[in-house]
Each structure stands twice: as structure tokens, then as C-alpha cells.
DRENDRENVO-775554 format. One record per residue (C-alpha): z, y, x; residue in one letter. Coordinates in steps of 0.1 Angstrom, whole numbers, plus 2048, in hexadecimal, padded with zeros to 3 digits. Example, Ala and Ser with C-alpha at 12.3 -4.5 7.8 and 13.67 -1.06 7.14 Angstrom:
! residues 2
84E7D387Ba8477F5889s
***
This chain:
! residues 321
854C96A57m873C92A6Bt873C9CA92g883C89AACt8A8C94AADr8CAC89AAAv8D6C8AA87r8F7C9AA7Fr8FEC8DA5Et903C69A51p8E2C5BA44a8DEC5EA1Df8E3C3AA18t905C3BA2Bd912C55A16l92CC479FBp925C459D6t937C549BAl94FC3B9A6a93CC2998Dg91BC3C995r901C329AFd8FEC569BBe904C609DFh91CC7D9E7h91FC91A06a943C9C9FEw955C8FA1Ed939C99A38v949CBCA3Ew96BCB3A2Cg975CB5A07r97FCDCA0Ca95DCE6A19d94ED01A04e92AD08A11i91BCE6A11g8FBCDFA25t8FCD04A32l916CF5A4Cn8F6CE6A5Dl8EBD0CA69i900D1AA87g8FBD2CAA3r8E2D14AB5e8CCD10A96q8CAD37A90r8C1D3DAB4l8A6D22AB4a89AD32A93a892D53AA6v878D40ABBe863D3CA9Ca85DD62A9Av83BD6BAA9r82CD89A99t84BD9BA8Bg83CDA0A6Ae859DA0A4Fm850D90A2Ei862D92A0Ep867D6F9FBl873D799D9t867D899B9l870DAD9ACp892DA899Al882DB0977n86AD9197Ce864D7896Ep858D91952d864D85938p880D6E944g879D4B93El89ED4192Df8A5D4D90Cd8CCD52914d8C5D66931r8BAD8A924g8ABDA4937t8C0DBD94Cy8C3DE0946r8C0DF8961h8D5E1795Av8D0E36971v8EDE5096Fe8EDE7697Bd907E80992t90CEA19A0a900E959C1a8DFE819B2g8E1E609A1h8F4E409A0d8E8E2198Ed8F3E01981k8E7DE3972l8F4DD394Dd8F0DAF942a8E0DA8965f8DED83969y8E1D78990l8C9D5998Aq8B1D6B976g896D6F991s891D629B6s8B6D559BCq8CAD3A9CAw8DFD229B7d904D209C4g91BD049C5l92DD0F9A5r90AD0B991h90ACE798Di922CC998Ck920CA398Ba92FC9E967g951C90967r951C8E98Eh950CB2991g93FCCC9AAy93BCCC9CEw958CBA9DEg964CAE9BDg971CCD9B0r97BCD198Bs975CE9973e99BCF4974e993CF899Bd977D12996l989D2497Ba9ABD2898Et99DD339B0s97FD429C1d974D1E9D1v94FD199D5l946D3E9CDg925D479DDi934D629F1d93DD43A07r91AD43A10w91AD69A17a935D66A2Cr924D49A40h904D5AA41g8E4D4DA31f8C9D49A4Ag8B7D32A63g895D23A69r881D22A49g864D09A48v849D0EA2Cl83ACEFA1Fv81ACFEA0Bd813CE19F3v7FCCF99DEa7E8D029FCg7E5CE0A08h7D8CCF9E7l7C2CF19E2a7B1CEBA05a7ADCC69FAr79BCCF9DCg7B6CC39C4t7C8CE29BBp7EDCE19AAl7EBCE8987a80ACFF981p80FCF795Ed80FCD2963q830CBD96Cp822CB198Fv83AC9F9A4e83DCAA9C9i848C8B9D8t858C849FBa839C77A06a827C989FFm83FCACA0El839C99A2Fd813C98A2Ae812CBDA27v82ACC4A44a816CACA5Ba7F5CBDA52t805CDEA5Aq811CD0A7Ag837CD9A6Dt853CC6A7Be875CC9A6Af895CCEA7Br8B8CC9A73s8C3CE9A5Fg8A2CF5A53d89FD09A34i883CF7A1Fl86AD0DA0Ev851CFD9F6v835D0F9E8r825D049C8t813D239BEg826D2599Dw835D4A99Ft810D569AAe802D4498Dw81DD50974y818D7697Er7F5D7297Ba7F6D68955l7F0D80939p80FD9192Ba80BD7D90Ae80AD5A91Ch828D63932r83BD6D910a830D4A900r843D3891El865D4A91Ar87DD3290Ag869D1390Ft87CD0492Ci888CE291Cg871CE4900s84ECE1910g84DCF4930f83DCE194Da838CEC971c835CD8991p852CD49A8g867CBC9BDl869C989B0e88CC949A2s893C729AFs8ADC649C5k892C619DFd88EC849E2m8B2C8E9E5a8B4C72A02a893C83A13h8A6CA4A13l8C6C9BA1Cw8B7C85A39d8A1CA2A47n8C3CB5A47e8B4CD3A34f8CFCEDA32a8BECFAA12a8A0CF89FCv88DD129EBa86ED0F9D4v857D279C3d859D179A1n874D1A983v88DD0098Eg883CEE9AFv87ECCE99Ee862CC4989v863CD0964f867CC094Cp882CAA95Fv87DC8495Dd8A0C7694Fr89AC5695Ca897C63981k8B5C7A97Cg8BCC9F983f8B6CAC9A8l8CBCCA9A0h8EACB499Cr8E3CA09B8r8DBCBB9D2l8F8CD69C8i912CC09BCa90ECA29D1l8FCCB09F1q909CD59F0g8E6CE29F6m8DCD049EBp8C0D069D6l8A6D219D3g890D2A9B5e873D419AAl86CD4B9CEw84AD5E9D2h837D4E9F1l813D5A9F6p817D74A0Er82BD59A24l814D3FA1Ea7F6D56A29r808D60A48a811D3CA51c7ECD30A4Ca7DFD4EA63e7FAD47A7Fr7F6D1FA7Cg819D1DA79r830D17A5Cy852D1FA6Dd865D40A6Cf885D51A6Dl894D50A4Al8AFD68A3Df8BFD6CA19s8D7D88A0Dg8EDD739F8v906D8B9E4l929D889F1p934D809CFl957D6E9C9p954D529B0r92ED5A9AEg919D3C99Fv8F9D499ACg8E9D669C1s8C6D779C1p8B7D6A9DFa8ABD8B9F1n89AD75A0Ba882D80A28h86FD6CA40a869D7AA64l84AD6BA70v
***
């Protein structure tokens, strides 16, 4: 649900469309040279307001250990190797074959393009190959934090007696997000970081090891999980609520398998709207704390890696409630 406020960006339907495609883009909202996308919606005013959400001072981690999911879900993303080396003073350590998007993560603006139209702002492959443009270090430089709002879909449906099936392609629609937010008494504000709980990571962690092993490599070939509906309506809803970022506790934010007829939400949000997407977050402790307080907003901050040309980053996110 959207609170009473003056919006700071054009409405989704007022955004221009790509040449030859009925897909809206926000490349001109902050100028074609922009490199941080919807994080522009978080400034000093939004950060100061986010502090008001802190009531107990409890700090809650929102991410999985770096070695989870275990095993990894993608065949082409192997398991990193942690090497500890002896030194005269004690130890050093390093990671070999470490995939930055292997665990709880942010997808950066170099991650997805809109086909021949390019990456955020219309950048080409050559632009990315010959410069540091759109590196995830830009987000680190700006600072990644503000008011987070949890929409606990899993908790809401369980309380209603219709629990969400973690291994089914249940679409979370814009109307459902609004319904849960209204039930929680949560009002969205411009610049919020939306966090959606489906319960998927909790379910996955509780599976026997042999079941988890069978899921490896099945994404795109039988894998299913709940997630945001991938339609243009969902893209419009997220834009019109002026969310600065969206994080979900499932594999890819949107529902799996993706309905090709509705389109690919990653492409719409990252390449066309400049919106950071968080995946594989772990939210049970946050959900409990919010339910106990009767408030679902909090101060959220994320330690994005200052990696030039970075495509993604471990989220290293925390909530202060």
C-alpha cells in the first residue's frame, strides 16, 4: 500500500518505452550517465527517517553463511575453497573460486541487459568491457542502507491457514504484497528497501542432505519455488511505490519457473529500472522480531563490496530493529 506522499519520480506509465518494444525504461529519470539506479531514492532525509524505526537496538543478520546454500544450486557455480596459510605472526586466508552471487547477494547493474538495448542507461557490452561503468563499487561508494520494510507473505498465509508451498511456483502478486502490508499495518515510503519473506531458505536448510543434493542443477529444468510475479504489473507496482531495492529469501526474487509469456522481472527491474535485487536472504529471525514488536520497518544496511567492475556482491546485510 502506498502512503500519502509526493512522488519523486514519473509514474511507470509515463516512462518512455524501448524502440520497438512495449517495455518502459527509467534511463532518463536521473540521466543517462547515472550508475546507481533507484539507490538515488535514498539520501540523507531517508536515512535519518529510517533511524526512527529502531526501537529495541537488536541487530539481526539477514544473510546465510557464505558456504550456503549447500550444495550450491547452479552447476556452473562451484564451491569455493577456503585456504588458511601460516605466517610468522599467525595466519592469513583466502578464497579460491569464490562466486560473489553464490549465497545471499545483490545483483548489480552489470548483471542483466535488455537484449540489444543494453544495460542500465543503454550501455553496450563495449562500454562495460572498456570502462568501470556500472560496477557494484558505485553502490558501495553511495552507501547501501535505509528504511527496510518486511512483507512477511509466508507468515501471513500461514496465519490464514493456507501456508505457502516452498516447492511450488506460487506467484506473489502486487495485490498480495499490498494485502500483507495492510494486515501488518505497514505503510510504504519513497526510498524503502522492500524485503519479502516466502520461507524458502528456511525450508531448504531443513531438508535432508540428499534432498538438497537433488536440487542442484535443476534451475531451468524442473526447479520451482514461490516468488514475485514476473509481469509488467509487478514492475509497475515496485516502481510506483518508489522502492530503492527489493530482496527476497528465494533463489531469484521472481517465481520459478519464469512464465515467458509474462516476461523476465530481472530484465525489467535491473536493466530498465535500475533496481538492485537481493536473493537468498534468510529472514526467520527478522520475521519473529517484527511480529513481536508489531512493526515491520527497521533500519537496514548492507556491506556491498567496493569491487570495481563488480557484477554482484554478497549482501552482508543487517537489520537494526
